[in-house]
C-alpha positions as CSV (number, residue, x, y, z in Angstrom):
1,M,-0.4,-26.4,23.1
2,A,-0.6,-25.8,19.3
3,K,2.8,-24.2,19.4
4,E,4.3,-27.3,21.2
5,N,2.7,-29.6,18.5
6,E,4.2,-27.5,15.8
7,N,7.6,-27.5,17.4
8,K,7.4,-31.3,17.9
9,K,6.5,-31.7,14.2
10,Q,9.4,-29.5,13.1
11,T,11.8,-31.4,15.4
12,D,10.5,-34.8,14.1
13,S,10.9,-33.5,10.6
14,F,14.4,-32.3,11.3
15,F,15.4,-35.7,12.7
16,E,13.8,-37.5,9.7
17,I,15.9,-35.4,7.4
18,I,19.1,-36.3,9.3
19,K,18.1,-39.9,9.3
20,E,17.5,-39.9,5.5
21,A,20.8,-38.1,4.9
22,K,22.7,-40.6,7.0
23,K,21.0,-43.5,5.1
24,A,21.9,-41.8,1.8
25,R,25.5,-41.3,2.9
26,M,25.8,-45.0,3.9
27,E,24.3,-46.1,0.5
28,Y,26.8,-43.8,-1.3
29,E,29.7,-45.1,0.7
30,A,28.7,-48.7,0.0
31,K,28.4,-48.0,-3.7
32,M,31.8,-46.3,-3.7
33,A,33.4,-49.2,-1.9
34,A,31.9,-51.6,-4.5
35,I,33.3,-49.4,-7.3
36,R,36.8,-49.4,-5.7
37,D,36.7,-53.1,-5.3
38,K,35.8,-53.6,-8.9
39,M,38.5,-51.2,-10.0
40,T,41.0,-53.1,-7.9
41,R,40.0,-56.4,-9.4
42,L,40.2,-55.0,-13.0
43,H,43.7,-53.6,-12.3
44,V,44.9,-56.9,-10.9
45,A,43.4,-58.8,-13.9
46,E,45.1,-56.3,-16.3
47,Q,48.4,-56.7,-14.6
48,K,48.1,-60.5,-14.7
49,G,47.2,-60.4,-18.4
50,R,50.2,-58.2,-19.2
51,E,52.5,-60.5,-17.3
52,E,51.1,-63.6,-19.0
53,G,51.6,-61.8,-22.4
54,R,55.1,-60.9,-21.5
55,M,55.9,-64.4,-20.5
56,E,54.3,-65.8,-23.7
57,G,56.6,-63.5,-25.7
58,I,59.7,-64.7,-23.9
59,I,58.7,-68.3,-24.5
60,N,58.2,-67.6,-28.2
61,V,61.7,-66.1,-28.3
62,A,63.1,-69.2,-26.6
63,K,61.3,-71.4,-29.0
64,N,62.7,-69.5,-32.0
65,L,66.2,-69.6,-30.6
66,I,65.9,-73.4,-30.0
67,A,64.6,-73.9,-33.5
68,L,67.6,-71.9,-34.8
69,G,70.0,-74.2,-32.8
70,A,71.2,-71.5,-30.4
71,D,73.1,-72.9,-27.5
72,M,71.8,-72.9,-23.9
73,S,73.8,-70.0,-22.7
74,M,72.6,-67.7,-25.5
75,I,69.0,-68.7,-24.9
76,I,69.4,-68.0,-21.1
77,K,71.0,-64.6,-21.9
78,A,68.3,-63.6,-24.5
79,T,65.3,-64.7,-22.5
80,G,66.2,-64.6,-18.8
81,L,64.8,-68.1,-18.4
82,N,66.7,-70.7,-16.4
83,E,68.1,-73.9,-17.9
84,D,65.3,-76.1,-16.5
85,E,62.6,-73.8,-18.1
86,I,64.4,-74.0,-21.4
87,R,64.7,-77.7,-21.2
88,K,61.0,-78.0,-20.5
89,I,60.2,-75.8,-23.6
90,K,62.5,-78.0,-25.7
91,E,60.7,-81.2,-24.5
92,E,57.3,-79.6,-25.2
93,M,58.5,-78.8,-28.7
94,E,59.8,-82.3,-29.3
95,N,56.6,-83.8,-28.0
96,F,54.6,-81.6,-30.3
97,K,56.5,-82.8,-33.3
98,Q,55.7,-86.4,-32.6
């Protein structure tokens, strides 16, 4: 009878260890998923920031070319912007002067 109680205690202990290991693994996986999500959000934000900066630079080039009196075709070639975008920039520059 004592041996059976000892075996039962060992079995219970073994299953408790397995249960704790499973819980720890689940917690680890949840933390890793959260870290991956955060890294993805940071990467997306970084890419967005770079694109916004690149576009801001292109707009500044367009503004400089407009201020220098460059013709529409030259501004299009230099910036890659389309005619409507350049006209909008010109309008904004004119409204800013007023």
